[in-house]
Each structure stands twice: as structure tokens, then as C-alpha cells.
N, C-alpha and C positions, 0 to 999 in steps of 0.2 A: 584419537581416544582410546583409554587402555582398555583392557578385557574385563577390568570389574568396572569401569565406569560403564562399556555398551552391556553389560548383565545389569546393572541397576536398570539402565535406561530401558531396557527392553521389559525388565520385572514391573517398573512403573507403567509402562506403556499396556501392560494385561489389564493391570488396575481399571487403568483408565478405559480400557475397552478397546483401545486400536491405536495402534503408530498413529495415524492419519484420518481426520474427518473427510466424509463426503460430501461435506454441505455445499458444497458448488455444485453438485450435480443437481439437485432440485431450486439453489438461488443463483446461479448464475446461467445466462439466458444462448449462453455460446455451448454447454455444457447438455441444456438440454431445456424444454419448455419450462415457464415459472407457473407454477399452482397459486404462487401469493407473491409479495414481494414485502420484502425485511423494511421494517421501520427505522433502522438505522444500522447504518455500520458499511453498508454498499454502497450508499450513494457517493462516498468522499473517495472513497479506491476504485471498485471496479467501473461504476458507470460514468465518474469524473473522466477515468483514464479515458475511457472508449469514445466520450465526447471530443475529449481533447486531441487524441492523438490524432482523430479524424479530420478535426478542424486543422491539424499541425498538417496535415497531408499525407498523411498515411492509409493506406488499403485498408478496409474493413476486416480484413483477415489477419492483419498485422494486428490494427487498435485492439482487435478481441484477445489476440495472443497475450500484448504486453497488459491488457487490461484482468486478465486471468493470474498471470506471473505476479502484479502487484496486491490483488487480491488473495493468493494462495498464502502469503505471512499471514493471514489470520484464520485464512479457510483448514492449511494443513497443520491442525492443531497442535496436536503433542511435540512435533518436532520443531516451530518457525513463532508460534503464536507467542505473547508475551505473557497470558496469566499461567500456563504449565511450566513455562521457563522459570517464571519468578520461584517455584516451589521445586524439582525435579532438580534445575540449574544449581541449586544454593547446596545439593548434596550429591551433585557427581562431578561438576565440569563448570567451575564458574568461568574459564576463558571463553567458553561455548555461551554460557547465559549473557555474557557480558557483550557479546557479537550480536547476540540475536535483540536481548531487550534495550542497549545503548545504542548500537547500530542499526540495524534493520530496523527498531521501531522508533527510534531518534529520543530516545527517556535518556537524555544523558547528562541533564540536572544543570548545564551551563545556563550563564547570564545573559542579558537580550544581546550582548553580543557576539556571544558565541552561537546563540540560535541563528541571527543571520547571515555569518561564516557558515556554518553547515548547511543552510538554506541554498546558497551559492553555491559552495565546495561540492553539492549532489546536482546542482540543477548543471556545472560546467561539465560533472563526468558524463553527465545524461547525453548533454550535446555533444562530446564525445566520442561517446559508442560506436564503433561498427555492427550496422546490420547484415553488414557481411559474415559476423562472427557466430560461429555454429550457437553459442552459448550467449547471444547478443538478447533474446527475448527473455529468459529466465533472471538474465543479471538485470538488465536495463528495468524489467519488471519490478524486481525488487531493491532497486533504487529509486525507482516514484514511488514505492510504499516508504522508504526511509522518508523522500522528501513531503509527501502528504503528513508525514505523522511531526515531521520536522516543524509544520506549521500548526497541529492539531494537537501535538502535546506539548504546549505551552500554558504559562497560567496568564492571567489577564493582564499581569505585570511583564509580558515579553518573556521570563524567563521560564525554563524547560524544566519539567517532572524528571526526575530521577530514577535512577535505574532500580533502587531497594523495593518501592513499593507502586511506582506509578503513578498514574492518576485515580489509585484506587477508591482513595476519599472524596474523590469528586464524581466517582460513578461511569455514567456512559457520557456525560456532557460536554465534555474537551471533543468527542469525536463526532456531535451529530452538527454538520452542518449549518440547521437554522439557527444555531444559537450565537453563532459568529460569524455573520455572512462576509462580512467586509476580509477578514483575514480568509474565507474561502476563496473570494475574488482575487487575493492576491496570491493564492496557492494557484487557481486555474492560469493567471496570466505567467506564473513562475515555469510552469510547467506546459504550456504553451513554445513560451521562446525555448526552453530546452530541447522539445520536440521537434519543432520547425527549423533548428538548425540544419540549413542545406537542403530543405524541402519546402514548398510552396505550400505555405500556410495560407489560410484563410481569415484575412485579420477581420472582415466584417461578419462572418459568421462567431465569430469569436465575441465581438464588442454586442452581436443580436443575445447572444446569448446570456453576457454578463448584464445586458439593459433587464432581461427576464428575471434575472437572478434579485438584481437592485428592487424592482418593481413589486418584490415582495418583502423588502425590508418593513418587519413589526408583524408581520403575519406567523403563526404557528408554525414551530419547525419541521410537522410534518409536511407543510405547504412547499418546503424546498425540497425535500423528500422527492415528492411527487412531481415537480418540475422539472428535475433532474432526469427522476425515470422518463417523462413523459418527452423529454427532449432526446435523450435514448433511442425511445421506440419511431420516433418523427425520421432519422436517418439509419438505423439500424436495418443491414441485411443479414442476421444472424449466422455467422459461419458456424458449424455446429464441429466439436473437436472431440478427442476420447482424452476425455479429460482427467483420467484416472491413469493415462499414459505419460499427459502432459505435469500430473504430481508427481510420478515416479521418478521425473527426470531431476526432483530436487531432492539429493540425497543431502544428508547434513553434512558429511565429509568436503563435499563441493562448496557448500552454499558457506559453511565456516569458512574455510579457505578464501573464497571472492570476499567475504566482509571484511576478514583480516586485510584483502591488500586494498580496498575501498579505504576503512579506514587508514592504514598507513600511508596511501599516496593523495586521499581526497578531500580527509577533513583532520 
């Protein structure tokens, strides 16, 4: 990124109030106890990742790290979330904008075949990731975010929303689990298969969880959010992290380079 672009980004950050949001401090139980529970936006990424990672054979500590870095794609707002990048990326760095919006948030505009290919490619990349790599947790967490969005950021005809304005005209609906529970179950199974590669996954726990979600079909969307939250509370040992330090590990330069490699090698 050029000096002009860095200066422009920092200037816009000052106007926005900060370069990164600390929303995780009040809405991620691995950062500190939650005083309330969000109605949408955290069950599909943050809590589902924790649940599925544990069911797939990962420790509570590792599951919580994967969960944090998955949700960080939305929580570290100015640097990595799609809405601000839609604007400041358009005037500073179209390449970075593409990698965040098109790759990390899976707003690629492809047809149904391209969507399926992306889901399979991301799942394969996640399954091949080496947990001995010091960058494993943040890189795999971000791939898990892209995987989740490769399901959520699709229209009813199976095509993906595009980079230009995403799903702005459909509001939050695509990200609400209870609006398309069958799609959510496909996402859960795909994540479990990817994370259980080489691990002793609990297939019965997964099936019980899926049955709980199926039992809510036709219910108000908030019922699904409540069920996901309750399922996490049942198994959670609440490892607590220095989440500011975890967020600071995510630099724009390294994330951009990783997403470039991911797109070139896997997508």
C-alpha cells in the first residue's frame, strides 16, 4: 500500500473514530462475560464455529481461538468488515477492497456452480491447514469466515451477491440463521467435515445438534439464535483471552497477503 493510501486510510479511520472496533469485548464470551446476547450476526460465525470445532475434536481453547478469528472479520470493523471497505476501499485500494469483500466475505457474484466450487475449495483448504503453523488460528479463522459467508451471502436462486454493494438491498436477512435453516445445516456439516479431518469428531453430537435445529423449522428466527447460544453454553468452559492482543495480530498487510494466496491457490 502506498504512502498516500496509508495516509488516506488513517485519515478515514480518525473520522470513523477508531481503526478497530472492540465490540468483541462485550459480545464474545472468550473476551469477557456477556451482558447481553446479540439477536443476529454472532450465532452463525462466532458461536457456531465454537460448537462445531468442539464437536469436530478440537479443545475448548482451540475452538475459542478459531471462533474469535472467524468473528474478527466483522468485529475488527474498519480494517476487515465489508461495509466500511465498500466505501474507503473504493477510494484508496481496489485490490485490498476485492480481497476483503470478494474473498474474505465471499461476495464474489458467481453463479450456483461457482458458489459450490468456492464452498468445496474453502473446506479443502481448511482441512489441509496445519495446526502446528504459528499462523494457523488466525488464518483458519478467516477461512472459516469465508466459508460461512459462502453459504450466507447467496440469493434464493443459489447465486452469490457481488462485490459492488453486497446484500445491502436485502438488509441483514441473508445473515440470519433462522431465515434459511436448511442452508445453515449444510454449512454446519461442511465445517464439521473440514475441521474433523485428522481429528476424532463426535458424529453423534453433531447429529443431535442438527436435530435440535431441524426441530425449530417454522419458528421465529430468534428461536434459532437462542438455541445456538444455549448449545454453546452447555459445552463452554469459557477460556478467556487478551482479545486486544489477538486483534492486534491481524495486520492489513498480512491479511491481504494471505487472502491473495488463498484466492490464487484455492479459489
